[in-house]
C-alpha positions in Angstrom: 7.6 6.7 44.1 6.5 6.0 47.6 10.0 5.4 48.8 11.0 8.8 47.4 8.2 10.5 49.2 9.0 8.6 52.4 12.6 9.8 52.1 11.4 13.3 52.5 9.6 12.2 55.7 6.1 13.2 54.5 3.2 11.9 56.4 0.5 9.7 54.8 -1.9 12.6 54.1 0.8 14.6 52.3 1.9 11.5 50.4 -1.7 10.8 49.3 -2.2 14.4 48.2 0.9 14.3 46.0 0.0 11.0 44.5 -3.6 12.3 43.7 -2.2 15.4 42.1 0.2 13.3 39.9 -2.6 11.0 38.9 -4.8 14.0 38.0 -2.0 15.4 35.9 -1.5 12.2 34.1 -5.2 11.7 33.4 -5.6 15.3 32.1 -2.5 14.8 29.9 -4.0 11.5 28.5 -7.3 13.3 27.8 -5.6 16.0 25.9 -3.6 13.5 23.9 -6.7 11.5 23.1 -8.6 14.6 21.9 -5.6 15.6 19.7 -5.3 12.2 18.2 -9.0 11.9 17.5 -9.0 15.3 15.9 -6.2 14.2 13.5 -8.0 10.9 12.7 -11.3 12.7 12.1 -9.6 15.2 9.7 -8.0 12.4 7.7 -11.1 10.2 7.5 -13.6 13.0 6.9 -15.8 12.1 3.9 -15.4 14.4 1.0 -17.8 15.3 -1.8 -16.3 14.3 -5.1 -16.3 16.9 -7.8 -18.0 14.7 -10.3 -20.1 12.0 -8.6 -21.7 10.8 -11.8 -20.1 8.0 -13.7 -20.2 8.3 -17.5 -22.9 6.2 -19.1 -20.5 3.8 -20.8 -18.7 3.2 -17.5 -22.0 2.7 -15.6 -23.1 0.1 -18.2 -19.8 -1.8 -17.9 -19.9 -1.8 -14.1 -23.6 -2.9 -14.0 -22.8 -5.7 -16.4 -19.6 -7.1 -14.8 -19.0 -5.6 -11.3 -22.1 -4.3 -9.5 -23.6 -7.7 -8.8 -21.0 -8.3 -6.1 -19.6 -4.8 -5.4 -22.7 -3.1 -3.9 -24.3 -2.6 -0.5 -27.0 -5.3 -0.9 -24.6 -7.9 -2.2 -24.5 -11.3 -0.5 -20.7 -11.5 -1.3 -19.4 -10.0 1.9 -15.7 -10.1 0.7 -16.5 -8.3 -2.5 -18.7 -5.7 -0.8 -16.0 -5.0 1.8 -13.3 -4.7 -0.8 -15.3 -2.2 -2.9 -18.9 -0.9 -2.7 -19.7 1.2 -5.7 -22.7 2.7 -3.8 -20.4 4.1 -1.1 -17.4 5.0 -3.3 -18.2 8.7 -3.3 -18.6 8.8 0.5 -15.1 7.6 1.2 -12.4 10.0 2.4 -10.3 11.6 -0.4 -7.4 9.2 0.2 -9.6 6.1 0.3 -11.3 7.2 -3.0 -7.9 7.7 -4.7 -6.8 4.3 -3.4 -10.1 2.7 -4.6 -9.8 4.1 -8.1 -6.2 3.0 -8.3 -7.1 -0.5 -7.1 -10.0 -0.7 -9.7 -7.6 0.2 -12.6 -4.9 -2.2 -11.4 -7.3 -5.1 -10.8 -8.9 -4.7 -14.2 -5.6 -4.3 -15.9 -4.2 -7.5 -14.2 -7.4 -9.4 -15.3 -8.2 -10.2 -11.6 -11.8 -9.0 -12.0 -14.2 -10.4 -12.7 -12.7 -13.5 -11.1 -12.1 -16.6 -13.3 -14.3 -18.8 -11.0 -17.2 -16.3 -11.4 -16.7 -16.2 -15.2 -16.9 -20.0 -15.4 -20.5 -19.6 -14.1 -21.3 -16.4 -15.9 -19.2 -16.1 -19.1 -21.3 -13.2 -20.4 -19.9 -11.0 -17.6 -16.4 -11.2 -19.0 -14.9 -7.8 -19.8 -13.9 -7.2 -23.4 -10.6 -5.5 -24.2 -12.4 -2.3 -25.0 -14.4 -2.4 -21.7 -11.2 -3.0 -19.8 -9.6 0.0 -21.5 -12.6 2.2 -20.7 -12.6 1.2 -17.0 -8.8 1.6 -16.7 -8.9 5.0 -18.3 -11.9 6.1 -16.2 -10.3 4.9 -12.9 -7.0 6.6 -13.7 -8.8 9.9 -14.7 -10.9 9.9 -11.5 -7.8 9.3 -9.3 -5.9 12.1 -11.0 -8.8 14.5 -10.6 -8.9 13.7 -6.8 -5.2 14.0 -6.4 -5.3 17.5 -8.0 -8.1 18.5 -5.8 -6.0 17.9 -2.6 
């Protein structure tokens, strides 16, 4: 850049002024791009209020029995809490809620939850076939309701 400015035989003051103007232009462009990008991210991640935040009693009972011990805010199991926190489920963005419900249904259907190692220690927490069907149907219904509300 300097060699181009020197080609036009500009003195140091003129050269410095041009460089400062270009730098200001670049900085203002970057600020505008940052504001635009942060607006888009905020719009995508904005928490939504779910239309039906209350779980049916039968679903609540199953989750309390077999899931909530690990998947809640106060859990000592950091991995499980990070993967899914039932207390925060309704505060997630719409897309994250849909994804969470889909994940719940798939995980239960694939018999990945509760984990086998956990069930060795607490066999009474095992989901029955009926409980699995209830959770899968509930998760699918919740995801569908959220998809339609988009």
